[in-house]
LUMMIZA-503067 format. One record per atom (N, C-alpha, C, O): residue in three letters; x, y, z. Coordinates in steps of 0.1 Angstrom, whole numbers, plus 5000, padded with zeros to 4 digits. Atoms other than C-alpha are relative to their C-alpha. Layout:
! residues N
ALAXYZ/...
! end
This chain:
! residues 286
MET500849885000/MET500050005000/MET500950125000/MET501850145008/ARG499249885001/ARG501450344990/ARG499650105012/ARG498550095017/LEU500349914990/LEU501750615016/LEU498950104997/LEU498150135006/GLY501149915003/GLY499350834997/GLY498749945002/GLY497750015007/VAL501250074997/VAL496650575000/VAL499849995015/VAL498750015020/VAL500150004985/VAL497350535037/VAL499650135005/VAL498750145014/GLY500349874996/GLY497150905041/GLY498550034999/GLY497950105007/ALA501549975002/ALA493550905027/ALA499349915010/ALA498249965015/CYS500750094991/CYS492550605049/CYS500050045014/CYS499050025021/VAL499949974985/VAL493750735082/VAL499150125004/VAL499150155016/LEU500849894996/LEU491351025081/LEU498649955005/LEU497650035003/VAL501250054994/VAL488650805097/VAL500150015015/VAL501149955020/ALA499749994986/ALA488150895133/ALA498850055009/ALA497750035005/THR501049974990/THR486251025163/THR500050135007/THR501150195008/ALA500049874993/ALA485151335182/ALA499449985014/ALA498349925014/LEU500750004987/LEU484451375219/LEU499850145004/LEU500750225007/LEU500449864998/LEU482551695224/LEU499050015011/LEU498149925012/PHE501149984991/PHE480551825253/PHE498750034993/PHE498750114983/ALA501349985005/ALA476851825246/ALA499550145005/ALA498550155011/ALA500349864995/ALA476852205252/ALA498950064991/ALA498750014979/PRO501149945008/PRO473952425240/PRO500550054986/PRO499750044977/ALA499649945013/ALA476052585213/ALA501550004999/ALA502250015009/GLY498649995002/GLY479452575198/GLY500849875003/GLY500349805011/ALA499250114998/ALA482152315196/ALA501050025012/ALA501250145016/SER499149994989/SER484552245225/SER501250084996/SER501850044986/PRO498849935004/PRO487452495225/PRO501249925002/PRO502349954998/ASN498950094997/ASN489652205237/ASN500049884991/ASN500649784995/ALA500150115009/ALA488951985207/ALA501449954996/ALA502350034993/ARG498850065005/ARG491751745198/ARG499749914989/ARG498849824989/TYR500350085012/TYR491951585164/TYR500949884998/TYR502149895003/GLY499250125002/GLY493251245155/GLY499649924988/GLY498949974979/ILE500350095012/ILE493150955130/ILE499749865005/ILE499949825016/MET500250154997/MET492250585128/MET500349934987/MET499849964976/ASP499850095010/ASP493650315106/ASP500749875006/ASP501949865006/ASP499450124994/ASP494049985124/ASP500849914991/ASP501949874995/ALA499350095010/ALA495049785093/ALA501450054997/ALA502449984997/TRP498749945003/TRP497850025085/TRP501049995012/TRP502149965010/LEU499250004988/LEU499150045121/LEU500549865002/LEU501649845006/LEU499650144997/LEU499149665124/LEU500849944990/LEU501849864993/ASN499450075011/ASN500249555090/ASN500550084988/ASN500750034977/GLY499649915011/GLY501249855069/GLY501549984996/GLY502249905003/PRO498650015005/PRO504549895050/PRO501050055010/PRO500750145018/GLY499049954991/GLY507749935069/GLY499849945014/GLY499049855015/THR500150054986/THR508249875106/THR499050085008/THR498650205004/LEU500949924991/LEU505849985134/LEU500750135004/LEU500050245003/PRO499449874997/PRO508350245146/PRO500050104989/PRO499950224991/GLU500049915011/GLU508550385111/GLU498650064998/GLU498450184995/ARG501349955002/ARG504750405109/ARG499650105011/ARG498950205008/VAL500349914989/VAL504450565143/VAL500750134998/VAL500250245001/ALA499349875003/ALA507150815133/ALA499450084989/ALA499450204990/THR500749935011/THR505150895102/THR498850085006/THR498650205003/LEU501149934993/LEU502150985124/LEU500650125008/LEU500050235008/ASP499449894993/ASP504451195146/ASP500450114991/ASP500250234995/ASP499649905010/ASP505851375116/ASP498850084995/ASP498950204992/LEU501349945005/LEU502251455105/LEU499450095011/LEU498450165008/GLY500649934989/GLY501551605139/GLY498949945007/GLY498250005015/VAL501150084994/VAL499151335150/VAL500349985015/VAL501449945019/ARG499950024985/ARG498651335188/ARG499049915006/ARG499049895018/LEU501150094995/LEU495651105190/LEU499649904990/LEU499449944978/VAL500350105009/VAL494850775175/VAL498949915006/VAL498949875017/ARG501050104996/ARG491750555177/ARG500549864995/ARG500949854984/PHE499550145002/PHE492650185179/PHE499149905006/PHE498649925017/THR500950114996/THR490649865182/THR500749885006/THR501749835000/LEU499650124994/LEU491349585206/LEU499049894997/LEU497849905002/ARG501050115003/ARG489749265192/ARG500149895010/ARG501049815011/TRP500150114989/TRP488649045221/TRP500149864994/TRP500849785000/ASP500150145005/ASP488048745198/ASP501449964995/ASP501749844996/ARG498750045005/ARG491648755185/ARG501050005012/ARG502049935012/ILE499149994988/ILE493348845219/ILE499749885009/ILE500649835016/ALA500350114991/ALA491448575238/ALA499249894992/ALA498049874995/PRO500750105007/PRO490548295213/PRO499549885008/PRO498649815005/THR500550104991/THR490348055242/THR499750065013/THR500350175016/ARG500549934987/ARG488748125276/ARG501250005010/ARG501849905013/PRO499049994989/PRO491248255302/PRO499549945013/PRO498349945016/ALA500450054987/ALA491348085336/ALA499650115009/ALA498650105017/ASP500449884992/ASP491248425352/ASP499950124990/ASP500950184987/ALA500149905010/ALA489848665327/ALA500350145004/ALA500550234995/ARG499749864996/ARG490448975348/ARG501550025001/ARG502050135004/ASP498550004999/ASP494248895349/ASP500650024986/ASP500549934978/ALA499449975013/ALA495949065320/ALA501249914997/ALA501549894985/ASP498950095003/ASP498848815324/ASP499649864999/ASP500449774998/ASP500550145003/ASP496648505320/ASP500649954987/ASP500550034977/PRO499350055013/PRO498448285294/PRO499149994988/PRO499549984977/ALA500950005012/ALA495248275273/ALA500050124992/ALA499650124980/TYR500049885006/TYR495648635265/TYR501250024990/TYR502349994994/ARG499049985010/ARG497548705233/ARG500050154995/ARG499550194985/TRP500049855003/TRP498149085234/TRP500850034988/TRP500550124980/GLY499250005012/GLY500849045208/GLY500250144993/GLY500650245000/GLN499849885008/GLN500849305181/GLN499150125004/GLN499450235002/TYR500849904994/TYR498049495198/TYR500750085010/TYR500750205011/ALA499249944990/ALA500249565227/ALA501250084994/ALA501550194998/THR498949935007/THR503149655203/THR499650134995/THR500350234996/VAL500549885005/VAL500949915187/VAL499850115011/VAL500350225010/LEU500449914989/LEU499650075219/LEU501350055007/LEU501450165011/GLU498749964993/GLU503150075235/GLU500850094991/GLU501450184995/GLY499349915010/GLY504650225203/GLY499450145000/GLY500250245000/LEU500649875000/LEU502150505203/LEU500350075013/LEU500650195013/HIS499749944987/HIS502650565240/HIS501450055001/HIS501750165006/GLU498649964999/GLU506450575237/GLU500250134991/GLU501150214994/GLN499949895009/GLN505950835209/GLN499350125006/GLN499350235000/GLY500849894994/GLY503751045232/GLY498750034993/GLY498150144993/ILE501249985008/ILE500650985210/ILE498949935009/ILE499049815012/SER501050064992/SER497450925230/SER499149914992/SER499149924980/ALA500850095007/ALA495050645222/ALA498650005006/ALA498450015018/LEU501450034997/LEU491250615222/LEU499849864996/LEU499849834984/VAL500150155003/VAL490650235224/VAL498649955000/VAL497849985009/THR501350065002/THR487650055211/THR500149855003/THR501049794998/LEU500050144997/LEU486849715226/LEU498949934991/LEU497849984992/TYR501050055010/TYR485149495200/TYR500349854997/TYR501549804998/GLY499950145006/GLY484549135188/GLY500049905011/GLY500949895020/SER500150104990/SER483448845210/SER500549864995/SER500249824984/PRO499550135003/PRO485248505210/PRO498949905000/PRO497849925006/ARG501050105001/ARG483248195202/ARG499649945014/ARG498449915016/TRP500350054987/TRP483448075238/TRP499150095008/TRP498550055018/ALA500849904993/ALA481748395249/ALA498650034994/ALA497850095000/ASN501249965007/ASN478948415223/ASN499249884995/ASN498349904986/GLY500850115005/GLY477648065218/GLY500549944988/GLY499849874981/GLY499550065012/GLY479947965190/GLY499850084987/GLY499950024976/HIS500349925012/HIS479048255166/HIS501250084996/HIS502350075001/LEU499049915005/LEU481048505146/LEU500250115010/LEU499450145019/PRO499749904990/PRO482748795164/PRO499050115002/PRO499050185012/GLY501049894999/GLY479949045157/GLY498949975009/GLY498250065013/TRP501150034991/TRP477548855179/TRP500350065014/TRP501550045019/LEU499849954986/LEU477049025213/LEU500349895009/LEU499749785008/PRO499750104990/PRO478648825241/PRO498949975009/PRO498150065013/ARG501050044989/ARG476548635266/ARG500650045013/ARG499850075023/SER499449964988/SER479048725293/SER501550024997/SER502049994987/GLY498649995000/GLY482648815300/GLY500650134994/GLY501850154996/PHE499449885006/PHE483049155283/PHE500650095010/PHE501650155008/GLY499549924990/GLY483549335315/GLY501449955005/GLY502250045008/ASN498750054996/ASN486349105325/ASN501150034990/ASN502250064994/PHE499049965010/PHE488149165292/PHE500350155001/PHE501550185000/ALA499849864999/ALA487649535296/ALA501050035012/ALA501950125011/TYR499149984988/TYR489249515331/TYR501449964997/TYR502450045000/ALA498750055004/ALA492149315318/ALA500750104991/ALA501950124992/ALA499449915009/ALA492749555290/ALA500450135007/ALA501550185004/ALA499649884993/ALA492749855313/ALA501249985008/ALA502050075010/LYS498950024992/LYS495249695335/LYS501349974992/LYS502450004996/ARG498950025009/ARG497449585306/ARG500550134994/ARG501750144992/PHE499649875006/PHE497449945292/PHE499550115009/PHE498650185006/PRO500549914990/PRO497150165323/PRO500150154996/PRO499650235002/TRP499949875005/TRP498050475303/TRP498950044992/TRP498750164989/VAL501249975008/VAL494950455282/VAL498850035009/VAL498549955018/HIS501149954992/HIS492050645297/HIS498750034992/HIS497750084998/MET501149985009/MET489650685267/MET499649874993/MET500449814986/TRP500450135005/TRP487550385257/TRP498650014994/TRP497850104998/THR501450025006/THR484550295235/THR499749865001/THR500549774999/ALA500550144999/ALA482449985239/ALA499349964987/ALA498150014984/TRP500650055012/TRP481749805206/TRP500050104989/TRP500650214990/ASN500149915011/ASN481149965172/ASN498749984992/ASN498449864988/GLU501350005008/GLU477850045154/GLU499149895004/GLU498849814995/PRO500950114996/PRO475649815174/PRO498650014995/PRO497749934998/ASN501449985005/ASN472549955157/ASN499849944986/ASN498849964980/GLY500150075012/GLY473249745126/GLY500749875000/GLY501649855008/ARG499550145000/ARG473949375119/ARG501449984994/ARG502049884995/THR498650025005/THR477249445102/THR501049985011/THR501949905009/PHE499150014988/PHE478849475136/PHE499449945012/PHE500149915022/ALA500650054987/ALA476349355161/ALA498849914997/ALA497949944989/VAL501150095001/VAL473949055163/VAL499749955014/VAL500649895021/PRO501149935006/PRO471349085176/PRO500150155001/PRO500950205009/VAL500149864998/VAL470549445171/VAL499050035011/VAL497850025009/SER500949984989/SER469149525205/SER500750105010/SER501750065016/PRO499449914991/PRO469949835226/PRO500049945014/PRO500949975022/ARG500150054987/ARG468849645257/ARG501149905002/ARG501849905013/LEU498950104998/LEU471249355252/LEU501450074999/LEU502350035005/TYR498749935001/TYR474049595241/TYR500350065014/TYR501550055018/VAL499749944987/VAL473649785274/VAL500349895011/VAL501349915018/GLN499850104990/GLN473349465295/GLN501249924999/GLN501949885009/ARG498950105002/ARG476049255279/ARG501350074997/ARG502450014999/VAL498849935005/VAL478549515266/VAL500350135008/VAL501350145015/LEU499749874995/LEU478249875277/LEU500150015015/LEU501250055021/ASN500049994985/ASN477349855314/ASN501149915007/ASN501849965016/PRO498850084994/PRO479849565322/PRO501350074997/PRO502250075006/ALA498849935003/ALA482549765304/ALA500250125008/ALA501350155013/TYR499949884993/TYR481750085321/TYR500449975015/TYR501350045020/ALA499750034986/ALA481849925356/ALA501449955001/ALA502149995011/ALA498650064999/ALA485049735349/ALA501150104998/ALA502150115005/LEU499049905003/LEU486950025334/LEU500150105011/LEU501250155014/HIS499949914989/HIS486050255362/HIS500549945012/HIS501250005021/GLU499450074989/GLU486949995387/GLU501549994998/GLU502350005008/ALA498650015003/ALA490349955370/ALA500750145002/ALA501850145007/SER499349874998/SER491050335371/SER498950115000/SER498050114992/SER500949894999/SER489050635382/SER500250104989/SER499350194986/ALA499749915011/ALA490650825353/ALA499449964987/ALA499450034978/ASN500550045012/ASN489050615327/ASN498650064997/ASN497850095005/ARG501249955005/ARG486250755306/ARG499549914989/ARG500249874980/VAL500650105009/VAL483850535286/VAL498950054992/VAL497950114997/ALA501149965010/ALA481750615255/ALA499349884996/ALA499849784992/GLY500850115005/GLY478850405245/GLY499250044988/GLY499350164984/GLY500749975013/GLY476750385214/GLY500849974988/GLY500849864983/VAL499150025012/VAL479250435186/VAL499149964988/VAL499449874980/THR501050045009/THR476150415164/THR500350054986/THR501050154984/SER499949965014/SER476050435126/SER499050114997/SER498050115004/PRO500949895002/PRO474350735110/PRO498649964994/PRO497850054993/ARG501350035007/ARG471550545092/ARG499449875005/ARG500149795011/GLN500750134997/GLN469050265096/GLN500149914988/GLN499749954977/THR499950105011/THR469749965075/THR498849915001/THR498049925010/PRO501250085000/PRO467049715065/PRO499949905012/PRO498849875016/THR500050094989/THR468049485094/THR500450075013/THR500750005023/GLY499549924988/GLY469049765119/GLY499050095005/GLY497850095002/MET500849904994/MET467750055139/MET500650134997/MET501850154996/ALA499649865001/ALA467850425134/ALA500850045012/ALA500450005023/PRO499249974989/PRO470450585156/PRO499250065012/PRO499550035024/LEU500749944989/LEU467950795176/LEU499149895007/LEU498949905019/GLU500850114994/GLU465750485181/GLU500949925009/GLU500549875020/PHE499150084992/PHE468750295194/PHE500450085012/PHE500550025023/LEU499749924989/LEU469750585216/LEU498950005011/LEU499249995023/GLN501150014990/GLN466250585232/GLN500049875007/GLN499749865019/GLY500050134994/GLY466550215237/GLY501149985011/GLY500949925021/MET498950014990/MET469850255255/MET499650085013/MET499950035024/SER500549934988/SER468250515278/SER499049925008/SER499149925020/ASP501050084994/ASP465350295285/ASP500649885008/ASP500149835018/ALA499350114994/ALA467850015294/ALA500950045011/ALA501649965017/HIS499249944989/HIS469550245319/HIS501549984997/HIS502349935005/ALA498650015004/ALA472850275301/ALA500950085009/ALA500550195014/HIS499049934992/HIS475950375321/HIS501150054990/HIS501649964983/LEU499049955009/LEU478350595301/LEU500550145004/LEU499750225010/ASP499549874998/ASP480550905303/ASP499850094988/ASP499850214988/ALA500249935012/ALA480050995267/ALA499149924990/ALA499149794991/TYR500750075010/TYR477750905238/TYR500850014987/TYR501250124983/ALA499250005012/ALA479550805206/ALA499149984988/ALA498149904988/HIS500850015012/HIS478150835171/HIS500950024988/HIS501850104988/ASN499249995013/ASN479550805135/ASN499250084990/ASN498550014982/PRO500849935010/PRO478051085115/PRO500650024987/PRO500650144981/TYR499449995014/TYR479751015082/TYR498950024990/TYR497749984993/PRO501149975009/PRO477851125051/PRO499349884994/PRO500049774993/THR500750115005/THR475250905036/THR499650014985/THR499049934979/SER500249985014/SER475151045001/SER501250094994/SER501950165002/ARG498949925006/ARG477551204976/ARG499950155001/ARG500950225002/GLY500249864999/GLY476051544978/GLY500150065014/GLY499950185015/GLU499949954987/GLU476451575015/GLU501450065004/GLU502450005000/THR498849944995/THR479051795032/THR499850015015/THR498749995020/PRO500249994986/PRO479751855069/PRO499050115004/PRO498550125015/ASP500949894997/ASP477552165066/ASP498749994993/ASP497850074995/HIS501250015008/HIS474852045042/HIS499549864999/HIS500349774995/SER500650135001/SER472551745044/SER499050004988/SER498350104986/THR500950025011/THR470551605015/THR498749935005/THR497849914997/CYS501250074995/CYS467951445038/CYS499650055014/CYS499749975024/TYR500349944987/TYR466951675066/TYR498749945006/TYR498649955018/ARG501250064994/ARG463651495070/ARG500149855002/ARG499249795007/CYS499850154998/CYS465051145071/CYS500649985014/CYS500950075022/THR499650034986/THR466250965103/THR501549985000/THR502149955011/ASP498550015000/ASP469950965092/ASP500550115009/ASP500050225009/LEU499349894992/LEU472251155117/LEU501450014995/LEU502349934999/THR498749985006/THR475251285098/THR500650135006/THR500050195015/MET499349884994/MET477751565106/MET499250124998/MET499250215006/ALA500849885003/ALA475451815090/ALA498950025010/ALA498350135011/LYS501150004991/LYS472851725116/LYS500650005015/LYS499949965024/LEU499550004987/LEU475151785146/LEU499150065011/LEU499050015022/PRO500949944990/PRO472652015164/PRO498949905004/PRO498649895016/ALA501050104997/ALA470051735162/ALA500549895009/ALA499949845018/ILE499450104992/ILE472451485177/ILE500250055014/ILE499949985024/ARG499849944987/ARG473351715205/ARG498750015008/ARG498749985020/ALA501349994993/ALA469751785213/ALA499549875005/ALA498949865015/ALA500550134996/ALA468951415213/ALA500749955013/ALA500049905022/VAL499250054989/VAL471751335237/VAL499750085013/VAL499550035024/THR500349914989/THR471051635259/THR498649975007/THR498549975019/ALA501450034995/ALA467351545262/ALA500049875008/ALA499149865017/ARG500050134993/ARG468251195275/ARG501150005011/ARG501149905019/ALA498950014991/ALA471351275295/ALA499749995014/ALA500349905021/LEU500350004986/LEU469751335328/LEU499249885005/LEU499049865017/SER500750124996/SER467851015327/SER501049885002/SER500649775007/TRP499150114998/TRP471050805327/TRP500550005014/TRP500750105020/PRO499750024985/PRO472050665361/PRO501250085004/PRO501350135016/ASN498849934996/ASN475450845361/ASN500150144995/ASN501150204995/ALA500149875005/ALA474251175348/ALA500350105011/ALA500650225009/SER499849914989/SER474651325383/SER501249955009/SER501149835013/ARG498950044991/ARG477951315403/ARG500350105010/ARG500350225007/SER499649914989/SER478851465436/SER498950115002/SER499250225006/GLY501049904998/GLY475451635437/GLY499850104989/GLY498950184989/ALA500049905011/ALA476151835405/ALA499549934987/ALA500149834983/SER500550065012/SER474151755374/SER500950034989/SER501450144987/ARG499149985012/ARG476251695343/ARG499349944988/ARG498649844988/LYS500550055013/LYS475151655307/LYS501049894995/LYS502249914997/ALA499150095006/ALA476551355289/ALA500850064989/ALA500350154982/ARG499249955011/ARG479351415265/ARG499749924988/ARG499149814988/VAL500350065012/VAL479051335229/VAL501249964993/VAL502250044991/ALA498850045008/ALA481551125209/ALA499549994986/ALA498649914983/LEU500550005014/LEU481151195172/LEU501149954991/LEU502250014991/GLU499050055009/GLU482950995146/GLU499850074986/GLU498750074981/ARG500049935013/ARG483851185114/ARG501449994994/ARG502249924999/ARG498749995006/ARG486751265092/ARG500550145000/ARG499950234993/PRO499350084990/PRO488951365109/PRO499350005013/PRO498150035013/PHE500750004987/PHE488151325146/PHE500650095010/PHE501850125010/ALA499549914989/ALA488451535177/ALA499649945013/ALA498549885014/VAL500450034987/VAL488451475214/VAL500050125009/VAL499750125021/
! end
């Protein structure tokens, strides 16, 4: 793969913004995402990380694949040193980024067959996700930004499509485990796709289902990439449809703000806080 192609691919990423009434966060940090290039791109990992550093990248979103790291059930799933865990090249990437002073936003995704009834990695686990999240947090104690799963409102990445099961089996166990591992950890849930597929749910419908299921989260994540050729970050071609793209940022913020205070952790130390919004776009900011 040529560097020019990689340069185009790495502009897939995420934004963590306060769901404030108006305006973007003045403390926004932009980053990139390209798991395939970081893991298996041309040259050595130090060379690839150095390329990011030369480009001024200070934040990278990276995915830890539970199904590949723990293909067999660990004897003690909360112990990062359990011999069943194969951190391998995933650890090499995160350690390389850390040594270069590049922060990581880590996504936990993919259930092993022993955790999901013998299905493919996209199937929501029946149990064990929180234990993996805890082990990951202990293995990489410098990582404090996490997201749970990816686009669970569509069957491409999640089976079944169920906000209730997503909250019960993925998000809430990960939230509890990551906060137990470190009080500095922050966990984003949702990471929804911008559109409803024939076998999926619209993002706002999924968000409502998460709220009804009593989701625990520090931030709400969403992928507002365009759904048509004519769309730009400032102009949508489907204002009346249920798609939530970058051009509809005010609608996303309003939806999250309206539900924020119904979430169990919306109030801390007696002070009411609005949920933060994590928005996936090209590029991304935190």
